[in-house]
N, C-alpha and C positions, 0 to 999 in steps of 0.2 A: 527552621531548617527547610530548605527547598526540596520539593518533590522531584524525583528523577523523571525524565521523559521516557516514554515507552519506546522500545525499538520497533523498527518496521516489521520485523518478524512477529513480535508480540501483537501488534495491531492487526496484522493479517490473520493471525491465528484466532484472535478474538472475533474478527468479522466472519471468518470461515465457520466457527463453531458457535456463534451467538444463537441462543434459542429464544430470547425474549423479544417482544415486539418493539421495545424502546431503542434497540440497536439497529442501525442500518445493516442490511445484508451485503454480502460480497458482490452480488449482482448490481446493486445500486451505488457502488463506490468507484471513484476514479483515483488513480495514483498520479501525483505530480512528481516529475523527476527531472534531473539535469542531464541532458544528453551532451556528450563531449563535442559532437559535431554540429548538432542542430539547436542547441540551447534548451530552454525550458520546454518540456513536452508533457503530455498526459496520456494515460492508457487505462483501459478498464481493469479493475482489480482481478476480475476472473481470468484475464489473459496473462497475469503475472506468473512466471515460472522462475523459481529460485535458481541461482547459478549452479548449485549442487545437482539440480535435476536437468541441466542443459539449457537453462535460460540465458538471456543476454543482458539482464539488468541487475547490477549489484545493489544490494539493499542500502549501501551507504550513499547511493545517488538519489534515493527517494527523499523528497523534501516535504510532501504533505499528502494527506488523504482528504477527499471531499465526496459528498454525495452528489449524484447526478441531479440536475434540476430540470 
C-alpha cells in the first residue's frame, strides 16, 4: 500500500513547530511554487502567509520544499 503524501499545510506546521535538531527549521526552508504569470518561483517559508490570513499564494500551487544552501 502506498503512503499518502503530506499536504503543504502539514509540512509547514511540522517545520514551524519542529523541536528536534534533525528537522530543518522554517528559517532555513524555501518554498517552490508555480506562479500563474511568472512560472516557477521560490520564496522563503517564513514569508508564507496562508490565503485565510490574507496571503496571496494558495497551498495547491506549492510544488516543493527545500533547505537553503
